[in-house]
N, CA, C and O atoms as CSV, one atom per row, in Angstrom:
chain,resi,resn,atom,element,x,y,z
A,1,GLN,N,N,-16.095,-18.306,28.157
A,1,GLN,CA,C,-16.579,-17.383,29.292
A,1,GLN,C,C,-17.926,-16.764,28.985
A,1,GLN,O,O,-18.709,-16.511,29.900
A,2,ARG,N,N,-18.216,-16.512,27.710
A,2,ARG,CA,C,-19.422,-15.842,27.265
A,2,ARG,C,C,-20.687,-16.678,27.868
A,2,ARG,O,O,-21.687,-16.139,28.341
A,3,LYS,N,N,-20.483,-18.038,27.775
A,3,LYS,CA,C,-21.583,-18.944,28.184
A,3,LYS,C,C,-21.643,-19.253,29.583
A,3,LYS,O,O,-22.670,-19.741,30.057
A,4,ASN,N,N,-20.539,-18.990,30.353
A,4,ASN,CA,C,-20.521,-19.309,31.694
A,4,ASN,C,C,-21.437,-18.522,32.521
A,4,ASN,O,O,-21.237,-17.311,32.616
A,5,PRO,N,N,-22.394,-19.059,33.114
A,5,PRO,CA,C,-23.444,-18.396,33.818
A,5,PRO,C,C,-22.870,-17.650,35.197
A,5,PRO,O,O,-23.474,-16.710,35.713
A,6,PHE,N,N,-21.718,-18.152,35.687
A,6,PHE,CA,C,-21.039,-17.658,36.807
A,6,PHE,C,C,-20.169,-16.483,36.487
A,6,PHE,O,O,-19.673,-15.885,37.442
A,7,SER,N,N,-19.925,-16.086,35.309
A,7,SER,CA,C,-19.022,-15.027,34.943
A,7,SER,C,C,-19.828,-13.761,34.789
A,7,SER,O,O,-20.904,-13.703,34.194
A,8,ASN,N,N,-19.219,-12.756,35.374
A,8,ASN,CA,C,-19.934,-11.536,35.383
A,8,ASN,C,C,-18.938,-10.460,34.592
A,8,ASN,O,O,-19.155,-9.250,34.656
A,9,ASP,N,N,-18.058,-10.902,33.997
A,9,ASP,CA,C,-17.207,-10.092,33.235
A,9,ASP,C,C,-17.768,-9.329,32.060
A,9,ASP,O,O,-17.933,-9.939,31.003
A,10,ASP,N,N,-18.058,-8.127,32.142
A,10,ASP,CA,C,-18.781,-7.355,31.115
A,10,ASP,C,C,-17.878,-7.212,29.841
A,10,ASP,O,O,-18.426,-7.131,28.742
A,11,ARG,N,N,-16.639,-7.182,29.940
A,11,ARG,CA,C,-15.734,-7.250,28.680
A,11,ARG,C,C,-16.051,-8.305,27.658
A,11,ARG,O,O,-16.072,-8.121,26.441
A,12,LEU,N,N,-16.312,-9.508,28.331
A,12,LEU,CA,C,-16.541,-10.746,27.368
A,12,LEU,C,C,-17.931,-10.563,26.784
A,12,LEU,O,O,-18.119,-10.874,25.608
A,13,ALA,N,N,-18.906,-10.086,27.520
A,13,ALA,CA,C,-20.281,-10.016,27.090
A,13,ALA,C,C,-20.476,-9.062,25.930
A,13,ALA,O,O,-21.302,-9.274,25.042
A,14,SER,N,N,-19.750,-8.093,25.968
A,14,SER,CA,C,-20.049,-7.041,24.912
A,14,SER,C,C,-19.264,-7.236,23.651
A,14,SER,O,O,-19.473,-6.491,22.694
A,15,LYS,N,N,-18.373,-8.192,23.594
A,15,LYS,CA,C,-17.745,-8.578,22.283
A,15,LYS,C,C,-18.715,-9.495,21.465
A,15,LYS,O,O,-19.494,-10.279,22.007
A,16,PRO,N,N,-18.589,-9.314,19.988
A,16,PRO,CA,C,-19.411,-10.071,19.213
A,16,PRO,C,C,-19.002,-11.536,19.260
A,16,PRO,O,O,-17.826,-11.829,19.474
A,17,VAL,N,N,-19.968,-12.502,19.060
A,17,VAL,CA,C,-19.622,-13.864,19.369
A,17,VAL,C,C,-18.621,-14.337,18.285
A,17,VAL,O,O,-17.559,-14.834,18.663
A,18,HIS,N,N,-18.892,-14.214,16.939
A,18,HIS,CA,C,-17.902,-14.612,16.065
A,18,HIS,C,C,-18.444,-14.023,14.636
A,18,HIS,O,O,-19.655,-13.952,14.428
A,19,THR,N,N,-17.533,-13.627,13.717
A,19,THR,CA,C,-18.084,-13.076,12.541
A,19,THR,C,C,-17.786,-14.139,11.441
A,19,THR,O,O,-16.911,-14.991,11.596
A,20,HIS,N,N,-18.507,-14.053,10.391
A,20,HIS,CA,C,-18.353,-15.138,9.363
A,20,HIS,C,C,-18.148,-14.348,8.112
A,20,HIS,O,O,-18.518,-13.181,7.984
A,21,ARG,N,N,-17.472,-15.128,7.098
A,21,ARG,CA,C,-17.326,-14.519,5.737
A,21,ARG,C,C,-18.490,-13.933,5.170
A,21,ARG,O,O,-19.548,-14.562,5.130
A,22,GLY,N,N,-18.375,-12.762,4.721
A,22,GLY,CA,C,-19.614,-12.031,4.152
A,22,GLY,C,C,-20.109,-10.982,5.152
A,22,GLY,O,O,-20.796,-10.037,4.762
A,23,ASP,N,N,-19.777,-11.134,6.407
A,23,ASP,CA,C,-20.264,-10.086,7.345
A,23,ASP,C,C,-19.236,-8.756,7.125
A,23,ASP,O,O,-18.037,-8.813,6.851
A,24,SER,N,N,-19.984,-7.654,7.307
A,24,SER,CA,C,-19.295,-6.303,7.125
A,24,SER,C,C,-18.005,-6.204,7.912
A,24,SER,O,O,-16.986,-5.639,7.513
A,25,THR,N,N,-18.161,-6.815,9.070
A,25,THR,CA,C,-17.087,-6.629,10.056
A,25,THR,C,C,-15.789,-7.966,9.993
A,25,THR,O,O,-14.762,-7.991,10.671
A,26,TYR,N,N,-16.142,-8.773,9.185
A,26,TYR,CA,C,-15.319,-9.963,8.896
A,26,TYR,C,C,-13.908,-9.507,8.497
A,26,TYR,O,O,-13.730,-8.817,7.493
A,27,GLY,N,N,-12.974,-9.880,9.248
A,27,GLY,CA,C,-11.471,-9.558,8.834
A,27,GLY,C,C,-11.044,-8.132,9.189
A,27,GLY,O,O,-9.994,-7.648,8.767
A,28,ARG,N,N,-11.848,-7.521,9.932
A,28,ARG,CA,C,-11.578,-6.045,10.323
A,28,ARG,C,C,-11.463,-5.907,11.815
A,28,ARG,O,O,-12.180,-6.621,12.516
A,29,PRO,N,N,-10.663,-5.091,12.341
A,29,PRO,CA,C,-10.454,-4.757,13.756
A,29,PRO,C,C,-11.679,-4.164,14.279
A,29,PRO,O,O,-12.429,-3.638,13.457
A,30,PRO,N,N,-12.025,-4.161,15.580
A,30,PRO,CA,C,-13.054,-3.533,16.183
A,30,PRO,C,C,-13.017,-2.103,16.057
A,30,PRO,O,O,-11.943,-1.520,16.199
A,31,GLU,N,N,-14.156,-1.428,15.788
A,31,GLU,CA,C,-14.203,-0.032,15.568
A,31,GLU,C,C,-13.781,0.657,16.814
A,31,GLU,O,O,-14.209,0.269,17.901
A,32,GLY,N,N,-12.864,1.780,16.700
A,32,GLY,CA,C,-12.430,2.477,17.696
A,32,GLY,C,C,-11.158,1.753,18.435
A,32,GLY,O,O,-10.584,2.306,19.373
A,33,SER,N,N,-10.780,0.512,17.949
A,33,SER,CA,C,-9.633,-0.004,18.605
A,33,SER,C,C,-8.273,0.658,18.194
A,33,SER,O,O,-8.197,1.411,17.223
A,34,GLN,N,N,-7.197,0.335,18.991
A,34,GLN,CA,C,-5.977,0.862,18.552
A,34,GLN,C,C,-5.441,0.078,17.259
A,34,GLN,O,O,-4.653,0.620,16.483
A,35,THR,N,N,-5.879,-1.133,17.085
A,35,THR,CA,C,-5.543,-1.818,15.912
A,35,THR,C,C,-6.117,-1.175,14.629
A,35,THR,O,O,-5.492,-1.116,13.570
A,36,GLU,N,N,-7.373,-0.695,14.822
A,36,GLU,CA,C,-7.916,0.002,13.717
A,36,GLU,C,C,-7.183,1.346,13.382
A,36,GLU,O,O,-6.964,1.745,12.238
A,37,GLN,N,N,-6.844,1.973,14.516
A,37,GLN,CA,C,-6.093,3.318,14.350
A,37,GLN,C,C,-4.687,3.057,13.600
A,37,GLN,O,O,-4.280,3.808,12.713
A,38,ARG,N,N,-4.062,2.036,13.998
A,38,ARG,CA,C,-2.819,1.675,13.342
A,38,ARG,C,C,-2.997,1.395,11.866
A,38,ARG,O,O,-2.195,1.860,11.056
A,39,GLY,N,N,-3.994,0.670,11.501
A,39,GLY,CA,C,-4.312,0.491,10.239
A,39,GLY,C,C,-4.580,1.599,9.326
A,39,GLY,O,O,-4.220,1.613,8.149
A,40,LYS,N,N,-5.260,2.576,9.948
A,40,LYS,CA,C,-5.569,3.832,9.240
A,40,LYS,C,C,-4.287,4.619,9.074
A,40,LYS,O,O,-3.977,5.149,8.008
A,41,ASP,N,N,-3.554,4.672,10.178
A,41,ASP,CA,C,-2.302,5.415,10.023
A,41,ASP,C,C,-1.323,4.790,8.982
A,41,ASP,O,O,-0.743,5.531,8.188
A,42,ALA,N,N,-1.129,3.452,8.972
A,42,ALA,CA,C,-0.422,2.961,7.896
A,42,ALA,C,C,-0.901,3.039,6.554
A,42,ALA,O,O,-0.062,3.074,5.654
A,43,HIS,N,N,-2.313,3.076,6.233
A,43,HIS,CA,C,-2.786,3.352,4.963
A,43,HIS,C,C,-2.472,4.786,4.529
A,43,HIS,O,O,-2.142,5.079,3.380
A,44,SER,N,N,-2.598,5.647,5.524
A,44,SER,CA,C,-2.255,7.112,5.181
A,44,SER,C,C,-0.809,7.341,4.870
A,44,SER,O,O,-0.424,8.176,4.051
A,45,HIS,N,N,-0.027,6.554,5.568
A,45,HIS,CA,C,1.543,6.761,5.296
A,45,HIS,C,C,1.941,6.261,4.001
A,45,HIS,O,O,2.726,6.899,3.299
A,46,VAL,N,N,1.339,4.915,3.567
A,46,VAL,CA,C,1.653,4.464,2.377
A,46,VAL,C,C,1.041,5.324,1.192
A,46,VAL,O,O,1.608,5.375,0.101
A,47,GLY,N,N,-0.145,6.001,1.459
A,47,GLY,CA,C,-0.610,6.874,0.425
A,47,GLY,C,C,0.265,7.992,0.183
A,47,GLY,O,O,0.395,8.424,-0.963
A,48,LYS,N,N,0.965,8.575,1.302
A,48,LYS,CA,C,1.760,9.562,1.049
A,48,LYS,C,C,3.302,9.251,0.267
A,48,LYS,O,O,3.951,10.074,-0.378
A,49,GLU,N,N,3.617,7.991,0.502
A,49,GLU,CA,C,4.663,7.541,-0.281
A,49,GLU,C,C,4.410,7.219,-1.606
A,49,GLU,O,O,5.347,7.228,-2.405
A,50,VAL,N,N,3.266,6.930,-1.967
A,50,VAL,CA,C,2.854,6.734,-3.386
A,50,VAL,C,C,2.967,8.137,-4.047
A,50,VAL,O,O,3.609,8.356,-5.074
A,51,GLU,N,N,2.281,9.042,-3.352
A,51,GLU,CA,C,2.284,10.341,-3.879
A,51,GLU,C,C,3.693,10.975,-4.105
A,51,GLU,O,O,3.960,11.648,-5.101
A,52,GLU,N,N,4.552,10.710,-3.121
A,52,GLU,CA,C,5.947,11.084,-3.350
A,52,GLU,C,C,6.586,10.339,-4.557
A,52,GLU,O,O,7.311,10.922,-5.363
A,53,LEU,N,N,6.308,9.150,-4.627
A,53,LEU,CA,C,6.924,8.261,-5.834
A,53,LEU,C,C,6.489,8.907,-7.163
A,53,LEU,O,O,7.276,9.111,-8.087
A,54,CYS,N,N,5.172,9.216,-7.191
A,54,CYS,CA,C,4.711,9.917,-8.474
A,54,CYS,C,C,5.258,11.288,-8.783
A,54,CYS,O,O,5.437,11.653,-9.945
A,55,SER,N,N,5.488,11.947,-7.872
A,55,SER,CA,C,6.093,13.273,-7.948
A,55,SER,C,C,7.522,13.121,-8.405
A,55,SER,O,O,7.972,13.843,-9.296
A,56,ILE,N,N,8.268,12.159,-7.786
A,56,ILE,CA,C,9.657,11.926,-8.356
A,56,ILE,C,C,9.766,11.438,-9.752
A,56,ILE,O,O,10.695,11.761,-10.492
A,57,ILE,N,N,8.656,10.541,-10.143
A,57,ILE,CA,C,8.566,10.130,-11.568
A,57,ILE,C,C,8.475,11.379,-12.504
A,57,ILE,O,O,9.183,11.543,-13.497
A,58,ARG,N,N,7.530,12.221,-12.067
A,58,ARG,CA,C,7.199,13.531,-12.725
A,58,ARG,C,C,8.483,14.418,-12.898
A,58,ARG,O,O,8.756,15.014,-13.939
A,59,ARG,N,N,9.189,14.431,-11.828
A,59,ARG,CA,C,10.342,15.311,-11.920
A,59,ARG,C,C,11.645,14.713,-12.766
A,59,ARG,O,O,12.292,15.401,-13.555
A,60,THR,N,N,11.910,13.372,-12.479
A,60,THR,CA,C,12.988,12.733,-13.136
A,60,THR,C,C,12.737,12.214,-14.488
A,60,THR,O,O,13.701,12.043,-15.233
A,61,GLY,N,N,11.473,11.930,-14.909
A,61,GLY,CA,C,11.162,11.147,-16.049
A,61,GLY,C,C,11.022,12.269,-17.301
A,61,GLY,O,O,11.094,13.488,-17.147
A,62,GLU,N,N,10.832,11.652,-18.421
A,62,GLU,CA,C,10.661,12.328,-19.712
A,62,GLU,C,C,9.332,12.110,-20.206
A,62,GLU,O,O,8.773,11.019,-20.095
A,63,VAL,N,N,8.770,13.187,-20.787
A,63,VAL,CA,C,7.438,13.116,-21.335
A,63,VAL,C,C,7.659,12.328,-22.773
A,63,VAL,O,O,8.551,12.596,-23.578
A,64,GLY,N,N,6.767,11.410,-22.907
A,64,GLY,CA,C,6.761,10.701,-24.250
A,64,GLY,C,C,5.883,11.201,-25.173
A,64,GLY,O,O,5.315,12.267,-24.939
A,65,GLU,N,N,5.641,10.461,-26.414
A,65,GLU,CA,C,4.827,10.998,-27.374
A,65,GLU,C,C,3.366,11.003,-27.101
A,65,GLU,O,O,2.537,11.765,-27.597
A,66,ASP,N,N,3.143,9.948,-26.154
A,66,ASP,CA,C,1.613,9.902,-25.729
A,66,ASP,C,C,1.255,10.809,-24.587
A,66,ASP,O,O,0.119,10.802,-24.112
A,67,GLY,N,N,2.258,11.631,-24.119
A,67,GLY,CA,C,1.924,12.636,-23.244
A,67,GLY,C,C,2.182,12.322,-21.741
A,67,GLY,O,O,2.052,13.163,-20.851
A,68,HIS,N,N,2.574,10.980,-21.538
A,68,HIS,CA,C,2.858,10.383,-20.289
A,68,HIS,C,C,4.248,10.418,-19.962
A,68,HIS,O,O,5.091,10.270,-20.847
A,69,VAL,N,N,4.610,10.634,-18.564
A,69,VAL,CA,C,5.852,10.812,-18.097
A,69,VAL,C,C,6.450,9.337,-17.896
A,69,VAL,O,O,5.819,8.499,-17.253
A,70,SER,N,N,7.597,9.080,-18.430
A,70,SER,CA,C,8.327,7.599,-18.291
A,70,SER,C,C,9.707,7.854,-17.539
A,70,SER,O,O,10.282,8.941,-17.575
A,71,VAL,N,N,10.167,6.763,-16.869
A,71,VAL,CA,C,11.403,6.786,-16.322
A,71,VAL,C,C,11.809,5.278,-16.231
A,71,VAL,O,O,10.986,4.378,-16.064
A,72,THR,N,N,13.131,5.093,-16.353
A,72,THR,CA,C,13.533,3.650,-16.184
A,72,THR,C,C,13.499,3.198,-14.672
A,72,THR,O,O,13.515,4.015,-13.751
A,73,PHE,N,N,13.454,1.905,-14.500
A,73,PHE,CA,C,13.482,1.657,-13.144
A,73,PHE,C,C,14.735,1.907,-12.470
A,73,PHE,O,O,14.776,2.407,-11.346
A,74,GLY,N,N,15.832,1.546,-13.178
A,74,GLY,CA,C,17.184,1.901,-12.570
A,74,GLY,C,C,17.404,3.252,-12.205
A,74,GLY,O,O,18.080,3.484,-11.202
A,75,GLN,N,N,16.854,4.315,-12.979
A,75,GLN,CA,C,17.007,5.633,-12.735
A,75,GLN,C,C,16.082,5.982,-11.482
A,75,GLN,O,O,16.520,6.672,-10.561
A,76,LEU,N,N,14.780,5.473,-11.489
A,76,LEU,CA,C,13.952,5.619,-10.339
A,76,LEU,C,C,14.486,5.137,-9.096
A,76,LEU,O,O,14.437,5.772,-8.042
A,77,PHE,N,N,15.093,3.785,-9.268
A,77,PHE,CA,C,15.567,3.331,-8.049
A,77,PHE,C,C,16.715,4.100,-7.357
A,77,PHE,O,O,16.715,4.267,-6.138
A,78,GLU,N,N,17.711,4.571,-8.177
A,78,GLU,CA,C,18.758,5.345,-7.775
A,78,GLU,C,C,18.272,6.519,-6.987
A,78,GLU,O,O,18.780,6.822,-5.907
A,79,THR,N,N,17.148,7.269,-7.611
A,79,THR,CA,C,16.685,8.571,-6.991
A,79,THR,C,C,15.844,8.164,-5.768
A,79,THR,O,O,16.062,8.764,-4.715
A,80,TYR,N,N,14.985,7.285,-5.800
A,80,TYR,CA,C,14.042,7.103,-4.697
A,80,TYR,C,C,14.578,6.242,-3.542
A,80,TYR,O,O,13.997,6.245,-2.457
A,81,VAL,N,N,15.697,5.493,-3.765
A,81,VAL,CA,C,16.086,4.680,-2.646
A,81,VAL,C,C,16.671,5.533,-1.573
A,81,VAL,O,O,16.755,5.060,-0.440
A,82,THR,N,N,17.090,6.758,-1.821
A,82,THR,CA,C,17.572,7.649,-0.815
A,82,THR,C,C,16.610,8.122,0.025
A,82,THR,O,O,16.910,8.532,1.146
A,83,ILE,N,N,15.268,8.115,-0.459
A,83,ILE,CA,C,14.070,8.482,0.468
A,83,ILE,C,C,13.540,7.351,1.202
A,83,ILE,O,O,13.283,7.454,2.402
A,84,SER,N,N,13.353,6.216,0.516
A,84,SER,CA,C,12.774,4.910,1.026
A,84,SER,C,C,13.287,3.713,0.216
A,84,SER,O,O,13.373,3.630,-1.009
A,85,ASN,N,N,13.623,2.769,1.178
A,85,ASN,CA,C,14.102,1.536,0.744
A,85,ASN,C,C,13.002,0.557,0.157
A,85,ASN,O,O,13.281,-0.511,-0.389
A,86,LYS,N,N,11.903,0.976,0.309
A,86,LYS,CA,C,10.575,0.209,-0.149
A,86,LYS,C,C,10.152,0.630,-1.546
A,86,LYS,O,O,8.970,0.514,-1.866
A,87,VAL,N,N,11.048,1.112,-2.392
A,87,VAL,CA,C,10.673,1.514,-3.700
A,87,VAL,C,C,9.777,0.519,-4.565
A,87,VAL,O,O,8.833,0.966,-5.217
A,88,VAL,N,N,10.095,-0.862,-4.560
A,88,VAL,CA,C,9.404,-1.744,-5.342
A,88,VAL,C,C,7.962,-1.971,-4.752
A,88,VAL,O,O,6.993,-2.053,-5.507
A,89,GLY,N,N,7.849,-2.065,-3.441
A,89,GLY,CA,C,6.645,-2.117,-2.784
A,89,GLY,C,C,5.700,-1.030,-3.072
A,89,GLY,O,O,4.502,-1.270,-3.224
A,90,ILE,N,N,6.183,0.143,-3.152
A,90,ILE,CA,C,5.400,1.351,-3.454
A,90,ILE,C,C,5.037,1.346,-4.802
A,90,ILE,O,O,3.943,1.789,-5.149
A,91,LEU,N,N,5.875,0.873,-5.628
A,91,LEU,CA,C,5.646,0.916,-7.206
A,91,LEU,C,C,4.449,-0.059,-7.304
A,91,LEU,O,O,3.469,0.257,-7.978
A,92,LEU,N,N,4.510,-1.238,-6.644
A,92,LEU,CA,C,3.388,-2.218,-6.763
A,92,LEU,C,C,2.123,-1.719,-6.227
A,92,LEU,O,O,1.053,-2.081,-6.718
A,93,ARG,N,N,2.188,-0.950,-5.298
A,93,ARG,CA,C,0.955,-0.288,-4.675
A,93,ARG,C,C,0.358,0.774,-5.672
A,93,ARG,O,O,-0.854,0.912,-5.834
A,94,ALA,N,N,1.276,1.479,-6.296
A,94,ALA,CA,C,0.970,2.566,-7.168
A,94,ALA,C,C,0.282,1.989,-8.470
A,94,ALA,O,O,-0.630,2.553,-9.076
A,95,ARG,N,N,0.852,0.792,-8.805
A,95,ARG,CA,C,0.204,0.117,-10.018
A,95,ARG,C,C,-1.077,-0.502,-9.670
A,95,ARG,O,O,-1.937,-0.517,-10.551
A,96,LYS,N,N,-1.331,-0.994,-8.577
A,96,LYS,CA,C,-2.599,-1.452,-8.088
A,96,LYS,C,C,-3.730,-0.308,-8.101
A,96,LYS,O,O,-4.931,-0.465,-8.321
A,97,HIS,N,N,-3.115,0.755,-7.840
A,97,HIS,CA,C,-4.240,1.839,-7.945
A,97,HIS,C,C,-4.312,2.510,-9.287
A,97,HIS,O,O,-4.997,3.526,-9.399
A,98,GLY,N,N,-3.672,2.027,-10.292
A,98,GLY,CA,C,-3.707,2.575,-11.694
A,98,GLY,C,C,-2.930,3.869,-11.876
A,98,GLY,O,O,-3.234,4.636,-12.789
A,99,LEU,N,N,-1.896,4.146,-10.998
A,99,LEU,CA,C,-1.124,5.269,-11.160
A,99,LEU,C,C,0.031,5.293,-12.030
A,99,LEU,O,O,0.468,6.275,-12.629
A,100,VAL,N,N,0.550,3.929,-12.040
A,100,VAL,CA,C,1.718,3.643,-12.946
A,100,VAL,C,C,1.491,2.432,-13.788
A,100,VAL,O,O,0.566,1.658,-13.542
A,101,ARG,N,N,2.308,2.258,-14.762
A,101,ARG,CA,C,2.260,1.036,-15.611
A,101,ARG,C,C,3.661,0.554,-15.960
A,101,ARG,O,O,4.468,1.339,-16.458
A,102,PHE,N,N,3.963,-0.681,-15.718
A,102,PHE,CA,C,5.210,-1.363,-16.070
A,102,PHE,C,C,5.036,-2.876,-16.333
A,102,PHE,O,O,4.055,-3.467,-15.881
A,103,GLU,N,N,6.006,-3.521,-17.079
A,103,GLU,CA,C,5.850,-4.823,-17.447
A,103,GLU,C,C,6.459,-5.536,-16.290
A,103,GLU,O,O,7.312,-5.043,-15.552
A,104,GLY,N,N,5.926,-6.809,-16.178
A,104,GLY,CA,C,6.321,-7.726,-15.227
A,104,GLY,C,C,5.606,-7.734,-13.804
A,104,GLY,O,O,4.871,-6.817,-13.438
A,105,GLU,N,N,5.852,-8.697,-13.149
A,105,GLU,CA,C,5.092,-8.780,-11.811
A,105,GLU,C,C,5.850,-8.160,-10.785
A,105,GLU,O,O,5.272,-7.472,-9.943
A,106,MET,N,N,7.326,-8.359,-10.755
A,106,MET,CA,C,8.255,-7.715,-9.813
A,106,MET,C,C,9.510,-7.083,-10.384
A,106,MET,O,O,10.014,-7.634,-11.363
A,107,LEU,N,N,9.963,-6.202,-9.984
A,107,LEU,CA,C,11.179,-5.527,-10.427
A,107,LEU,C,C,12.370,-5.758,-9.561
A,107,LEU,O,O,12.271,-5.645,-8.339
A,108,TRP,N,N,13.446,-6.065,-10.119
A,108,TRP,CA,C,14.706,-6.505,-9.396
A,108,TRP,C,C,15.722,-5.486,-9.771
A,108,TRP,O,O,15.878,-5.217,-10.962
A,109,GLN,N,N,16.457,-4.872,-8.809
A,109,GLN,CA,C,17.581,-4.040,-8.990
A,109,GLN,C,C,18.716,-4.791,-9.832
A,109,GLN,O,O,19.151,-5.890,-9.490
A,110,GLY,N,N,19.115,-4.161,-10.863
A,110,GLY,CA,C,20.289,-4.690,-11.783
A,110,GLY,C,C,19.565,-5.355,-12.989
A,110,GLY,O,O,19.668,-4.926,-14.138
A,111,LYS,N,N,18.891,-6.342,-12.665
A,111,LYS,CA,C,18.118,-7.127,-13.796
A,111,LYS,C,C,17.133,-6.386,-14.508
A,111,LYS,O,O,17.047,-6.463,-15.734
A,112,ASP,N,N,16.358,-5.648,-13.790
A,112,ASP,CA,C,15.225,-4.763,-14.526
A,112,ASP,C,C,15.514,-3.380,-14.589
A,112,ASP,O,O,14.565,-2.614,-14.759
A,113,ASP,N,N,16.767,-2.885,-14.474
A,113,ASP,CA,C,17.029,-1.389,-14.658
A,113,ASP,C,C,16.653,-0.793,-15.881
A,113,ASP,O,O,16.575,0.435,-15.911
A,114,ASP,N,N,16.371,-1.551,-17.045
A,114,ASP,CA,C,15.875,-0.913,-18.176
A,114,ASP,C,C,14.383,-0.911,-18.380
A,114,ASP,O,O,13.933,-0.453,-19.431
A,115,VAL,N,N,13.532,-1.421,-17.389
A,115,VAL,CA,C,12.145,-1.547,-17.493
A,115,VAL,C,C,11.659,0.033,-17.446
A,115,VAL,O,O,12.089,0.887,-16.671
A,116,ILE,N,N,10.746,0.189,-18.378
A,116,ILE,CA,C,10.258,1.604,-18.457
A,116,ILE,C,C,8.973,1.618,-17.427
A,116,ILE,O,O,8.121,0.734,-17.518
A,117,ILE,N,N,8.884,2.567,-16.536
A,117,ILE,CA,C,7.739,2.945,-15.712
A,117,ILE,C,C,7.117,4.046,-16.107
A,117,ILE,O,O,7.775,5.084,-16.178
A,118,THR,N,N,5.860,4.045,-16.410
A,118,THR,CA,C,5.013,5.024,-17.061
A,118,THR,C,C,4.153,5.579,-16.011
A,118,THR,O,O,3.495,4.786,-15.339
A,119,LEU,N,N,4.065,6.971,-15.757
A,119,LEU,CA,C,3.152,7.460,-14.906
A,119,LEU,C,C,1.771,7.834,-15.573
A,119,LEU,O,O,1.729,8.697,-16.450
A,120,LEU,N,N,0.662,7.180,-15.150
A,120,LEU,CA,C,-0.446,7.455,-15.752
A,120,LEU,C,C,-1.296,8.687,-15.160
A,120,LEU,O,O,-2.364,9.007,-15.681
């Protein structure tokens, strides 16, 4: 419709034609859109959950010889699951941001209960 000379729909003419990999807008919702706002809200919500997870580790864990607070995954799971059922996903996000350290790619309830999670 953008190339149709008989179309006078302003909504179509104002949209960018197409973005390519490397463009600053590639893979991002249009500025000011509801999609952009939902993404910002989700990012903020996850950030708050990561903060809550870190504070629970600080409260329930024990300080090690290196000065870092550590807790087992089993203990953390039992404590945190009453707050959110997304404990593993939040742990992965916290590790991505360098806030916690633990061995393995994924943690499973029961199987990985003895894995040590260290708050950095």
